[in-house]
A tleap script that builds the chain and sets N, CA, C and O, in Angstrom:
source leaprc.protein.ff14SB
mol = sequence {
  NMET ALA LEU SER TYR LYS SER ARG LYS ARG
  TRP SER LEU LEU ILE LEU LEU VAL GLY MET
  PRO ILE TYR VAL VAL VAL ALA VAL ASN LEU
  ILE ASP LYS ILE ASP ARG LEU PRO ILE TRP
  ALA GLU VAL PRO ALA TYR LEU ILE LEU GLY
  VAL ALA TRP ILE LEU PRO PHE LYS ARG VAL
  PHE LEU GLY ILE GLY GLN ALA ASP PRO ASP
  ALA ASP ARG LYS CPRO
}
set mol.1.N position { 3.727 6.839 84.920 }
set mol.1.CA position { 4.610 7.417 85.894 }
set mol.1.C position { 4.021 8.747 86.375 }
set mol.1.O position { 3.841 9.681 85.593 }
set mol.2.N position { 3.732 8.810 87.648 }
set mol.2.CA position { 3.160 10.011 88.235 }
set mol.2.C position { 4.264 10.975 88.645 }
set mol.2.O position { 5.330 10.563 89.102 }
set mol.3.N position { 3.994 12.244 88.478 }
set mol.3.CA position { 4.960 13.269 88.860 }
set mol.3.C position { 4.825 13.575 90.343 }
set mol.3.O position { 3.725 13.565 90.895 }
set mol.4.N position { 5.942 13.844 90.972 }
set mol.4.CA position { 5.906 14.227 92.377 }
set mol.4.C position { 5.402 15.661 92.492 }
set mol.4.O position { 5.274 16.376 91.498 }
set mol.5.N position { 5.121 16.058 93.716 }
set mol.5.CA position { 4.621 17.413 93.956 }
set mol.5.C position { 5.642 18.459 93.504 }
set mol.5.O position { 5.275 19.451 92.875 }
set mol.6.N position { 6.920 18.241 93.821 }
set mol.6.CA position { 7.962 19.185 93.421 }
set mol.6.C position { 8.078 19.278 91.904 }
set mol.6.O position { 8.248 20.366 91.355 }
set mol.7.N position { 7.986 18.143 91.234 }
set mol.7.CA position { 8.065 18.139 89.770 }
set mol.7.C position { 6.894 18.889 89.152 }
set mol.7.O position { 7.065 19.684 88.228 }
set mol.8.N position { 5.707 18.626 89.673 }
set mol.8.CA position { 4.524 19.319 89.151 }
set mol.8.C position { 4.619 20.818 89.392 }
set mol.8.O position { 4.205 21.610 88.545 }
set mol.9.N position { 5.165 21.215 90.546 }
set mol.9.CA position { 5.312 22.635 90.841 }
set mol.9.C position { 6.303 23.292 89.884 }
set mol.9.O position { 6.065 24.399 89.402 }
set mol.10.N position { 7.400 22.616 89.615 }
set mol.10.CA position { 8.392 23.153 88.671 }
set mol.10.C position { 7.838 23.220 87.254 }
set mol.10.O position { 8.026 24.216 86.557 }
set mol.11.N position { 7.157 22.162 86.829 }
set mol.11.CA position { 6.577 22.151 85.483 }
set mol.11.C position { 5.515 23.241 85.336 }
set mol.11.O position { 5.447 23.905 84.301 }
set mol.12.N position { 4.692 23.428 86.361 }
set mol.12.CA position { 3.658 24.454 86.273 }
set mol.12.C position { 4.269 25.846 86.170 }
set mol.12.O position { 3.763 26.695 85.436 }
set mol.13.N position { 5.354 26.083 86.903 }
set mol.13.CA position { 6.040 27.368 86.811 }
set mol.13.C position { 6.623 27.574 85.417 }
set mol.13.O position { 6.515 28.664 84.854 }
set mol.14.N position { 7.235 26.545 84.863 }
set mol.14.CA position { 7.787 26.628 83.513 }
set mol.14.C position { 6.692 26.874 82.480 }
set mol.14.O position { 6.863 27.683 81.568 }
set mol.15.N position { 5.583 26.183 82.623 }
set mol.15.CA position { 4.469 26.355 81.685 }
set mol.15.C position { 3.929 27.774 81.745 }
set mol.15.O position { 3.642 28.374 80.710 }
set mol.16.N position { 3.789 28.316 82.952 }
set mol.16.CA position { 3.229 29.662 83.089 }
set mol.16.C position { 4.196 30.759 82.649 }
set mol.16.O position { 3.770 31.759 82.072 }
set mol.17.N position { 5.486 30.586 82.914 }
set mol.17.CA position { 6.436 31.644 82.603 }
set mol.17.C position { 6.970 31.600 81.179 }
set mol.17.O position { 7.333 32.637 80.625 }
set mol.18.N position { 7.022 30.418 80.579 }
set mol.18.CA position { 7.568 30.291 79.226 }
set mol.18.C position { 6.471 29.927 78.223 }
set mol.18.O position { 6.323 30.583 77.192 }
set mol.19.N position { 5.717 28.895 78.525 }
set mol.19.CA position { 4.724 28.394 77.579 }
set mol.19.C position { 3.547 29.315 77.354 }
set mol.19.O position { 3.082 29.468 76.225 }
set mol.20.N position { 3.060 29.927 78.414 }
set mol.20.CA position { 1.889 30.797 78.297 }
set mol.20.C position { 2.143 32.022 77.411 }
set mol.20.O position { 1.321 32.307 76.540 }
set mol.21.N position { 3.247 32.758 77.598 }
set mol.21.CA position { 3.476 33.889 76.683 }
set mol.21.C position { 3.635 33.467 75.224 }
set mol.21.O position { 3.162 34.162 74.325 }
set mol.22.N position { 4.287 32.347 74.985 }
set mol.22.CA position { 4.421 31.848 73.618 }
set mol.22.C position { 3.052 31.507 73.047 }
set mol.22.O position { 2.759 31.828 71.895 }
set mol.23.N position { 2.212 30.857 73.850 }
set mol.23.CA position { 0.873 30.490 73.401 }
set mol.23.C position { 0.037 31.740 73.096 }
set mol.23.O position { -0.708 31.756 72.116 }
set mol.24.N position { 0.153 32.771 73.912 }
set mol.24.CA position { -0.610 33.997 73.678 }
set mol.24.C position { -0.208 34.638 72.357 }
set mol.24.O position { -1.069 35.071 71.591 }
set mol.25.N position { 1.075 34.700 72.088 }
set mol.25.CA position { 1.549 35.285 70.823 }
set mol.25.C position { 1.046 34.469 69.636 }
set mol.25.O position { 0.600 35.036 68.639 }
set mol.26.N position { 1.114 33.155 69.736 }
set mol.26.CA position { 0.637 32.293 68.647 }
set mol.26.C position { -0.870 32.443 68.461 }
set mol.26.O position { -1.340 32.510 67.326 }
set mol.27.N position { -1.634 32.497 69.546 }
set mol.27.CA position { -3.091 32.616 69.451 }
set mol.27.C position { -3.499 33.956 68.829 }
set mol.27.O position { -4.393 33.999 67.983 }
set mol.28.N position { -2.859 35.034 69.238 }
set mol.28.CA position { -3.192 36.352 68.686 }
set mol.28.C position { -2.830 36.412 67.206 }
set mol.28.O position { -3.591 36.952 66.403 }
set mol.29.N position { -1.680 35.864 66.843 }
set mol.29.CA position { -1.304 35.841 65.425 }
set mol.29.C position { -2.239 34.968 64.610 }
set mol.29.O position { -2.536 35.291 63.460 }
set mol.30.N position { -2.704 33.880 65.175 }
set mol.30.CA position { -3.649 33.002 64.482 }
set mol.30.C position { -4.964 33.718 64.206 }
set mol.30.O position { -5.494 33.634 63.098 }
set mol.31.N position { -5.490 34.414 65.193 }
set mol.31.CA position { -6.737 35.157 64.995 }
set mol.31.C position { -6.520 36.318 64.027 }
set mol.31.O position { -7.410 36.642 63.242 }
set mol.32.N position { -5.356 36.941 64.076 }
set mol.32.CA position { -5.060 38.063 63.191 }
set mol.32.C position { -4.949 37.616 61.734 }
set mol.32.O position { -5.289 38.377 60.828 }
set mol.33.N position { -4.481 36.400 61.501 }
set mol.33.CA position { -4.329 35.891 60.131 }
set mol.33.C position { -5.667 35.622 59.457 }
set mol.33.O position { -5.753 35.606 58.229 }
set mol.34.N position { -6.700 35.412 60.247 }
set mol.34.CA position { -8.033 35.175 59.684 }
set mol.34.C position { -8.667 36.546 59.438 }
set mol.34.O position { -9.234 37.149 60.349 }
set mol.35.N position { -8.565 37.025 58.208 }
set mol.35.CA position { -9.022 38.380 57.868 }
set mol.35.C position { -10.539 38.500 57.811 }
set mol.35.O position { -11.088 39.558 58.118 }
set mol.36.N position { -11.203 37.457 57.431 }
set mol.36.CA position { -12.649 37.539 57.239 }
set mol.36.C position { -13.453 37.302 58.508 }
set mol.36.O position { -14.682 37.263 58.457 }
set mol.37.N position { -12.795 37.147 59.624 }
set mol.37.CA position { -13.495 36.901 60.884 }
set mol.37.C position { -14.108 38.207 61.397 }
set mol.37.O position { -13.383 39.163 61.674 }
set mol.38.N position { -15.451 38.255 61.526 }
set mol.38.CA position { -16.074 39.485 62.023 }
set mol.38.C position { -15.720 39.721 63.496 }
set mol.38.O position { -15.335 38.799 64.215 }
set mol.39.N position { -15.859 40.959 63.916 }
set mol.39.CA position { -15.464 41.347 65.265 }
set mol.39.C position { -16.270 40.604 66.324 }
set mol.39.O position { -15.740 40.304 67.394 }
set mol.40.N position { -17.533 40.301 66.054 }
set mol.40.CA position { -18.354 39.601 67.038 }
set mol.40.C position { -17.941 38.139 67.182 }
set mol.40.O position { -18.264 37.502 68.185 }
set mol.41.N position { -17.238 37.607 66.204 }
set mol.41.CA position { -16.775 36.219 66.281 }
set mol.41.C position { -15.393 36.104 66.920 }
set mol.41.O position { -14.967 35.013 67.299 }
set mol.42.N position { -14.699 37.227 67.037 }
set mol.42.CA position { -13.373 37.186 67.655 }
set mol.42.C position { -13.449 36.906 69.154 }
set mol.42.O position { -12.591 36.211 69.697 }
set mol.43.N position { -14.456 37.436 69.817 }
set mol.43.CA position { -14.582 37.240 71.266 }
set mol.43.C position { -14.736 35.764 71.610 }
set mol.43.O position { -13.992 35.278 72.463 }
set mol.44.N position { -15.660 35.020 70.995 }
set mol.44.CA position { -15.723 33.583 71.308 }
set mol.44.C position { -14.455 32.827 70.915 }
set mol.44.O position { -14.071 31.866 71.582 }
set mol.45.N position { -13.809 33.258 69.839 }
set mol.45.CA position { -12.573 32.596 69.423 }
set mol.45.C position { -11.489 32.782 70.474 }
set mol.45.O position { -10.777 31.834 70.806 }
set mol.46.N position { -11.357 34.000 71.001 }
set mol.46.CA position { -10.380 34.246 72.059 }
set mol.46.C position { -10.745 33.494 73.342 }
set mol.46.O position { -9.861 33.002 74.043 }
set mol.47.N position { -12.027 33.404 73.648 }
set mol.47.CA position { -12.458 32.660 74.840 }
set mol.47.C position { -12.137 31.170 74.714 }
set mol.47.O position { -11.674 30.545 75.668 }
set mol.48.N position { -12.381 30.618 73.548 }
set mol.48.CA position { -12.086 29.198 73.327 }
set mol.48.C position { -10.581 28.959 73.394 }
set mol.48.O position { -10.135 28.007 74.035 }
set mol.49.N position { -9.799 29.804 72.746 }
set mol.49.CA position { -8.348 29.657 72.797 }
set mol.49.C position { -7.797 29.912 74.198 }
set mol.49.O position { -6.779 29.337 74.583 }
set mol.50.N position { -8.465 30.770 74.955 }
set mol.50.CA position { -8.032 31.061 76.313 }
set mol.50.C position { -8.246 29.911 77.268 }
set mol.50.O position { -7.525 29.792 78.259 }
set mol.51.N position { -9.216 29.061 76.995 }
set mol.51.CA position { -9.484 27.902 77.850 }
set mol.51.C position { -8.775 26.657 77.314 }
set mol.51.O position { -8.423 25.766 78.087 }
set mol.52.N position { -8.567 26.591 76.027 }
set mol.52.CA position { -8.021 25.377 75.402 }
set mol.52.C position { -6.589 25.076 75.823 }
set mol.52.O position { -6.185 23.914 75.810 }
set mol.53.N position { -5.811 26.083 76.193 }
set mol.53.CA position { -4.406 25.838 76.538 }
set mol.53.C position { -4.258 25.035 77.818 }
set mol.53.O position { -3.275 24.312 77.980 }
set mol.54.N position { -5.212 25.148 78.728 }
set mol.54.CA position { -5.065 24.500 80.028 }
set mol.54.C position { -5.473 23.028 80.000 }
set mol.54.O position { -5.044 22.263 80.863 }
set mol.55.N position { -6.270 22.623 79.056 }
set mol.55.CA position { -6.778 21.249 79.033 }
set mol.55.C position { -5.676 20.183 79.012 }
set mol.55.O position { -5.790 19.202 79.747 }
set mol.56.N position { -4.625 20.325 78.218 }
set mol.56.CA position { -3.580 19.299 78.264 }
set mol.56.C position { -2.767 19.302 79.563 }
set mol.56.O position { -2.145 18.296 79.904 }
set mol.57.N position { -2.768 20.415 80.283 }
set mol.57.CA position { -1.949 20.547 81.487 }
set mol.57.C position { -2.761 20.466 82.770 }
set mol.57.O position { -2.274 20.849 83.834 }
set mol.58.N position { -3.964 19.985 82.689 }
set mol.58.CA position { -4.851 19.949 83.848 }
set mol.58.C position { -4.241 19.160 85.009 }
set mol.58.O position { -4.322 19.598 86.157 }
set mol.59.N position { -3.641 18.024 84.734 }
set mol.59.CA position { -3.047 17.184 85.778 }
set mol.59.C position { -1.815 17.825 86.413 }
set mol.59.O position { -1.525 17.581 87.584 }
set mol.60.N position { -1.098 18.632 85.658 }
set mol.60.CA position { 0.102 19.278 86.196 }
set mol.60.C position { -0.288 20.315 87.245 }
set mol.60.O position { 0.368 20.418 88.282 }
set mol.61.N position { -1.338 21.079 86.994 }
set mol.61.CA position { -1.741 22.155 87.886 }
set mol.61.C position { -2.615 21.697 89.048 }
set mol.61.O position { -2.872 22.480 89.962 }
set mol.62.N position { -3.068 20.479 89.036 }
set mol.62.CA position { -3.977 19.981 90.062 }
set mol.62.C position { -3.280 19.904 91.425 }
set mol.62.O position { -2.317 19.154 91.584 }
set mol.63.N position { -3.758 20.672 92.405 }
set mol.63.CA position { -3.254 20.629 93.765 }
set mol.63.C position { -1.978 21.392 94.017 }
set mol.63.O position { -1.371 21.221 95.075 }
set mol.64.N position { -1.547 22.219 93.100 }
set mol.64.CA position { -0.285 22.947 93.263 }
set mol.64.C position { -0.399 24.019 94.346 }
set mol.64.O position { 0.595 24.308 95.012 }
set mol.65.N position { -1.542 24.603 94.540 }
set mol.65.CA position { -1.715 25.674 95.521 }
set mol.65.C position { -1.836 25.186 96.950 }
set mol.65.O position { -1.916 25.999 97.871 }
set mol.66.N position { -1.852 23.891 97.155 }
set mol.66.CA position { -1.993 23.338 98.501 }
set mol.66.C position { -0.635 22.940 99.054 }
set mol.66.O position { 0.373 22.965 98.348 }
set mol.67.N position { -0.628 22.575 100.325 }
set mol.67.CA position { 0.619 22.160 100.971 }
set mol.67.C position { 1.130 20.860 100.348 }
set mol.67.O position { 0.358 20.069 99.807 }
set mol.68.N position { 2.441 20.659 100.437 }
set mol.68.CA position { 3.083 19.470 99.890 }
set mol.68.C position { 2.612 18.229 100.647 }
set mol.68.O position { 2.862 18.118 101.847 }
set mol.69.N position { 1.946 17.304 99.983 }
set mol.69.CA position { 1.464 16.111 100.672 }
set mol.69.C position { 2.595 15.142 101.033 }
set mol.69.O position { 2.411 14.273 101.885 }
set mol.70.N position { 3.763 15.282 100.394 }
set mol.70.CA position { 4.890 14.398 100.666 }
set mol.70.C position { 5.781 14.904 101.797 }
set mol.70.O position { 6.672 14.183 102.248 }
set mol.71.N position { 5.554 16.132 102.261 }
set mol.71.CA position { 6.396 16.705 103.311 }
set mol.71.C position { 6.107 16.014 104.648 }
set mol.71.O position { 4.989 15.575 104.914 }
set mol.72.N position { 7.129 15.935 105.461 }
set mol.72.CA position { 6.960 15.335 106.793 }
set mol.72.C position { 6.127 16.268 107.654 }
set mol.72.O position { 6.371 17.473 107.710 }
set mol.73.N position { 5.166 15.703 108.305 }
set mol.73.CA position { 4.302 16.479 109.193 }
set mol.73.C position { 4.875 16.449 110.599 }
set mol.73.O position { 5.152 15.380 111.143 }
set mol.74.N position { 5.050 17.616 111.180 }
set mol.74.CA position { 5.536 17.698 112.568 }
set mol.74.C position { 4.358 17.976 113.479 }
set mol.74.O position { 3.626 18.941 113.260 }
set mol.75.N position { 4.158 17.148 114.498 }
set mol.75.CA position { 3.004 17.364 115.392 }
set mol.75.C position { 3.186 18.540 116.323 }
set mol.75.O position { 2.301 18.836 117.124 }
savepdb mol mol.pdb
quit
């Protein structure tokens, strides 16, 4: 079942406003709990965690910044 443009737009807004802050708090706490991680290894860990959150939601965000393809076009 494919999501409509409006549904994807609503889901993307929810993910960015609610899910992203929760994910950031969890990611920072996860890195903080690893005490033996040297400072030079924290940067790649944050980079990997910073990109990993978007992979499951790639289809939701695809084409959201463009015009609604389902809208009626007026000539």
